[in-house]
C-alpha positions in Angstrom: 95.2 34.0 38.9 96.2 32.0 35.1 96.3 28.5 34.9 100.0 27.3 35.2 99.0 23.9 33.4 98.0 25.9 30.4 100.9 28.6 30.5 103.4 25.4 29.9 101.4 23.4 27.6 100.6 26.1 25.4 102.9 29.0 25.9 102.7 31.0 22.6 98.7 31.2 22.7 99.0 32.7 26.4 101.9 35.1 25.3 99.7 35.8 22.0 96.8 37.0 24.5 98.7 38.7 26.8 100.7 41.0 24.1 96.6 42.2 23.6 97.0 43.5 27.0 100.8 44.5 26.9 102.2 41.7 29.0 102.9 39.2 26.9 107.1 39.4 28.2 106.4 38.4 31.6 105.7 35.1 30.4 109.1 33.8 29.6 110.3 34.7 33.1 107.1 33.0 34.7 108.3 29.8 32.7 111.8 29.9 33.5 111.3 30.1 37.5 108.8 27.4 37.2 111.4 25.0 35.2 113.8 26.1 37.8 111.3 25.4 40.7 110.6 21.9 39.0 114.4 21.0 39.0 115.2 22.4 42.4 112.2 20.0 44.0 113.1 16.9 42.9 117.1 17.5 44.1 115.9 19.1 47.3 113.3 15.8 48.0 116.5 13.2 46.8 119.1 14.8 48.6 116.8 14.8 51.9 116.1 11.0 51.2 119.9 10.4 50.6 120.5 11.6 54.5 117.9 9.9 55.5 119.0 6.5 54.1 122.6 7.8 55.4 121.2 8.7 58.7 120.2 5.4 59.1 123.3 3.9 58.2 125.2 5.8 60.9 123.0 4.4 63.4 123.2 0.6 62.7 127.1 1.4 62.3 127.3 2.7 65.7 125.4 0.2 67.1 127.6 -2.2 66.0 130.9 -0.2 66.9 131.5 0.4 63.6 133.2 3.5 61.9 130.6 5.5 60.2 133.0 9.2 59.5 132.4 8.6 55.8 128.8 8.8 55.8 128.6 11.5 58.5 130.6 13.1 56.5 128.2 12.7 53.4 125.5 13.6 55.8 127.2 17.0 56.5 127.3 17.6 52.8 124.2 16.7 52.1 122.6 19.4 54.4 124.6 22.1 53.1 123.0 20.8 49.8 119.6 20.2 51.5 119.9 24.2 53.0 120.9 26.0 50.3 118.7 24.1 47.9 115.7 24.8 50.4 116.9 28.9 50.0 116.9 29.1 46.3 113.9 26.8 46.4 112.0 29.1 48.5 113.0 32.5 46.7 112.1 30.5 43.2 109.0 30.0 44.5 108.2 33.7 46.7 108.7 35.1 42.8 107.0 33.0 40.7 104.3 33.5 43.3 104.9 37.1 42.7 104.9 37.0 39.2 101.9 34.6 38.5 99.8 37.2 40.8 100.5 39.9 38.6 99.7 38.8 35.2 96.0 39.7 34.4 93.4 37.4 32.8 93.6 36.0 29.5 91.1 38.4 27.4 88.2 37.1 25.4 88.4 36.9 22.0 85.4 39.0 21.4 87.1 41.8 23.6 88.2 44.6 20.9 91.7 45.5 20.2 93.2 48.5 21.8 94.7 49.9 24.7 92.5 53.0 26.5 88.7 53.9 26.5 88.7 55.0 23.3 89.2 51.6 21.6 86.1 50.5 23.0 83.5 49.4 20.5 80.0 50.6 21.1 77.4 47.8 20.7 73.6 50.0 20.9 72.4 53.0 22.0 69.0 53.3 24.1 66.8 56.1 24.2 67.2 59.7 23.3 69.1 62.4 24.6 66.8 65.4 26.3 66.5 68.5 24.4 66.3 71.5 26.0 65.1 75.2 26.2 67.2 76.4 28.0 71.0 75.9 29.1 71.3 72.8 31.4 73.2 73.1 34.3 75.3 70.1 36.0 74.1 68.3 38.9 76.7 70.1 41.3 75.2 73.6 40.4 71.6 72.3 40.8 71.8 70.0 44.1 74.0 72.9 45.5 71.4 75.7 44.7 68.7 73.2 46.0 70.7 72.7 49.5 70.9 68.9 48.2 74.7 68.2 48.1 77.0 70.3 50.0 80.3 69.4 48.6 82.3 72.3 50.9 81.3 71.1 54.4 82.4 67.5 53.2 85.6 68.8 52.3 85.6 70.6 55.3 85.3 67.7 57.2 86.8 64.8 55.1 89.1 66.8 52.9 88.2 66.7 49.3 85.9 64.8 47.0 83.8 64.2 49.7 80.2 65.2 50.5 76.9 65.6 52.1 73.9 64.5 50.5 70.5 65.6 52.2 66.7 65.9 52.0 64.8 64.8 49.1 68.5 63.4 47.7 68.6 60.8 50.2 65.5 60.0 49.8 66.2 59.6 45.8 69.3 56.9 47.0 67.0 54.4 49.1 64.0 54.5 46.5 67.1 53.3 44.0 68.7 51.2 46.1 65.2 49.1 47.6 64.1 49.2 43.2 67.4 48.0 42.1 67.5 44.9 45.4 63.9 44.2 44.6 64.4 43.3 40.7 67.4 41.7 41.0 66.1 39.6 43.9 63.3 38.4 41.5 66.1 37.4 39.0 67.5 34.8 41.9 70.0 37.3 43.3 70.3 36.8 47.0 70.4 40.1 48.8 73.7 40.7 51.4 74.9 43.2 53.1 78.8 42.2 53.1 81.7 43.7 55.1 83.4 46.6 53.8 86.6 45.6 55.6 88.8 42.9 54.6 92.0 41.3 54.7 94.9 41.4 52.3 93.7 38.1 51.2 90.4 39.2 50.0 91.9 41.7 47.7 94.6 39.8 46.5 92.2 36.8 45.8 89.7 39.1 43.5 92.9 40.3 41.7 92.8 44.4 43.2 96.1 43.2 44.4 98.8 44.0 44.3 98.1 46.3 41.0 95.7 48.5 42.4 97.2 49.3 45.6 97.6 52.8 45.6 93.6 53.3 45.0 92.9 51.2 48.1 92.3 52.7 52.0 94.2 50.6 54.4 93.7 50.6 57.8 97.3 49.1 58.7 96.5 49.0 62.5 94.7 45.9 61.9 96.0 44.8 58.6 92.5 45.6 56.8 91.1 47.1 53.8 88.0 49.3 52.4 86.4 47.5 49.6 86.0 50.0 46.3 83.3 47.2 45.3 81.7 44.8 47.1 82.5 42.1 44.2 85.6 42.1 46.5 83.4 40.4 49.9 81.3 38.1 47.9 83.5 37.0 45.7 85.6 35.9 48.9 82.2 34.2 50.6 82.9 30.9 48.9 87.0 31.1 49.4 88.4 27.8 50.0 85.4 25.6 49.2 84.5 23.0 47.2 80.9 23.5 45.7 78.4 20.8 44.6 77.5 21.6 41.3 74.1 21.4 42.1 74.0 24.2 43.9 75.1 26.6 40.9 75.2 28.9 40.0 75.1 30.9 43.0 73.9 34.5 42.5 74.2 37.5 45.2 73.6 41.6 44.9 75.6 43.0 47.5 74.8 46.4 49.0 77.7 48.5 50.7 79.1 52.0 51.0 82.9 51.9 48.6 85.9 53.6 49.6 88.6 54.6 46.4 91.5 57.0 46.4 91.3 57.5 43.0 94.9 58.5 43.0 95.6 60.1 39.8 92.1 61.7 38.8 91.6 64.9 38.3 89.6 67.4 35.8 86.6 67.5 35.1 85.3 64.0 37.0 86.2 65.6 40.4 83.8 67.9 40.0 80.8 67.3 42.3 79.8 63.8 43.2 80.7 62.1 40.2 83.8 60.5 41.1 84.2 60.8 44.9 86.2 58.3 47.5 83.1 57.4 49.4 79.6 56.1 47.2 77.2 53.6 47.8 76.7 50.7 45.3 74.5 47.7 44.9 76.3 45.1 43.0 75.4 41.7 41.4 77.5 38.7 41.7 77.7 35.2 40.2 79.1 31.7 40.6 78.8 29.2 37.7 80.1 26.3 35.9 82.6 27.3 33.1 80.2 26.3 30.2 77.6 28.8 31.5 79.8 31.7 32.1 79.5 33.4 28.8 75.5 33.3 29.0 75.6 34.3 32.2 77.5 37.5 31.4 74.8 38.7 28.4 72.2 37.9 31.6 73.8 40.4 33.5 74.0 42.7 31.2 70.4 42.3 30.4 69.4 42.8 33.7 71.8 46.5 34.2 69.9 47.5 30.6 65.9 46.6 32.3 67.2 48.7 35.3 68.5 51.8 33.3 65.2 51.6 31.0 63.3 51.4 33.5 64.8 54.9 35.0 64.5 56.3 31.7 67.9 56.8 31.4 69.6 57.5 27.9 72.4 55.1 27.6 74.8 53.2 25.1 76.4 49.8 25.6 80.1 49.4 25.1 82.6 46.4 24.9 85.7 47.6 26.8 89.0 46.8 24.5 91.2 43.8 25.8 93.8 46.3 27.3 91.8 48.7 29.0 90.4 45.3 31.2 90.7 45.5 34.6 93.3 42.7 35.7 90.5 39.9 36.6 88.6 40.4 33.5 88.3 38.6 30.6 85.8 40.9 28.7 83.6 43.6 29.9 80.1 45.8 29.1 80.1 49.3 30.4 76.7 51.1 30.0 77.2 54.7 29.7 74.5 57.2 30.6 73.9 60.2 28.6 75.2 63.5 30.9 74.0 66.6 29.4 76.5 68.5 30.9 79.2 67.1 29.4 77.2 66.3 26.2 78.9 63.0 26.2 78.3 59.5 27.4 79.9 58.4 31.0 80.3 55.0 32.2 77.6 54.5 35.1 77.6 50.3 35.5 80.2 47.8 34.1 79.6 43.8 34.4 82.6 41.3 33.7 83.2 37.8 33.1 86.4 37.4 35.2 86.6 33.1 33.9 88.4 31.2 36.6 91.0 34.1 37.1 89.2 34.9 40.5 88.3 31.4 41.8 91.9 29.9 41.3 93.1 32.6 43.5 90.5 32.1 46.2 90.5 28.5 45.8 86.7 28.5 44.8 86.0 25.0 43.1 82.7 23.2 42.4 82.8 19.3 42.1 81.1 18.5 38.3 80.0 15.0 39.5 80.4 12.1 42.3 83.8 10.8 42.0 85.4 13.8 39.4 88.3 16.2 40.6 87.5 19.5 41.9 87.6 22.3 39.0 87.8 26.5 39.6 84.3 27.6 39.6 83.7 31.1 36.7 83.0 34.0 38.8 80.9 37.6 37.1 79.9 40.5 38.6 77.4 43.5 37.2 76.7 47.2 38.9 72.9 47.1 39.4 72.9 50.5 40.6 75.9 52.9 41.2 73.6 55.6 43.4 75.9 58.8 42.8 76.4 58.3 39.3 72.3 57.4 38.2 71.6 60.3 40.5 73.9 62.4 38.4 71.9 61.1 35.3 68.3 61.7 36.8 69.0 65.3 37.9 70.6 66.2 34.5 68.7 64.4 32.4 65.1 65.5 34.0 66.5 69.1 34.9 63.4 71.7 34.2 64.5 75.5 34.1 63.4 76.2 37.5 66.0 74.3 38.8 64.2 71.4 39.7 63.9 68.1 38.3 61.3 65.0 38.1 61.7 61.4 38.9 60.6 58.1 37.1 57.3 57.0 38.3 59.1 53.5 38.9 60.6 55.2 41.8 57.9 56.7 43.0 56.2 53.8 44.6 59.8 53.0 46.5 59.8 56.7 48.2 61.1 58.9 45.9 58.9 61.9 45.4 57.7 62.7 41.9 59.7 66.3 41.5 62.2 68.0 43.7 62.9 71.5 43.0 63.0 75.2 44.5 60.3 75.4 47.8 
């Protein structure tokens, strides 16, 4: 959530920033509601104080046998004023909360201009895409032929875009997860297996509600939601807390299954396990002082690149355009892996600086020093390994003529086979 004091003090700067995300027109409406709220509040409070004074006078008059009709009429009128004022104030505050909750974060000045994925700026490319002396196949064809991926059985059980992953591919997943968790733990991120069912407050607090509701699986009977990323669970870990400055930074690495409805997604992305409704992921999350968030963002990106380099996956880094950012993010980097069957780079990991946007919504603050007022922390998130898409990149980039594929040396000690192929 944006700082309302900032919007009041410098509305033009806020509007100019939000215009880069197509959300500037909502600022004037928000300021109008805020002004009406600040006008109503003293009116209601003043009427309540006056009614209290008059009620005391009525009591005293009755004790002395004096006439109090005039004061009683005034109290009755004030009651109507207070009730109507409270009703309007309640509506104004609800509208203000709704509108403030829907506004996205202010984009970082370094976020490129543009509104689409194509407007992202490529920062660098690392590794050489492979060249094959045969026609490369996609991961689904290879995985199905080897008995490692069964989309048909998954569809019979759960519907489209669910899969059974089997055999050596399971061992590859476990190796990827263990490799990533150990690496990020060495970088100071405490491993966490968090809940994947959360209350609405956690999704609102992280900025996934109200905007992304159609992408989220809901369990209405229990008033719970399945997370699409463990970012939600990790961000809420310190909700409603005031942290001491010497505890920061706090860094976590969550491993969880994630669930996304992917409403509206169609086309080639829905083939195989590239865009499915259920997938596993290791997610990094950081709570830092505001002055450290830019450096922490670069740090998370460096860890992601270190993992991709160790896995020998050709990739590129892009700076995502302001209009293509998710609501909480001020700036986001994507690491995109080369996918031979598509002959292009596709998103594999991302890392975002959400500045104080999530912390304000979650009421997560820190105390800069003794006697100082608490301030909102900054939160950041970054994908260490998105298991399904990482397996796709490994299968397709390391495939061989017979339909098998090798696996990088770094994973062998974590239980992955050296090669997976026809028996």
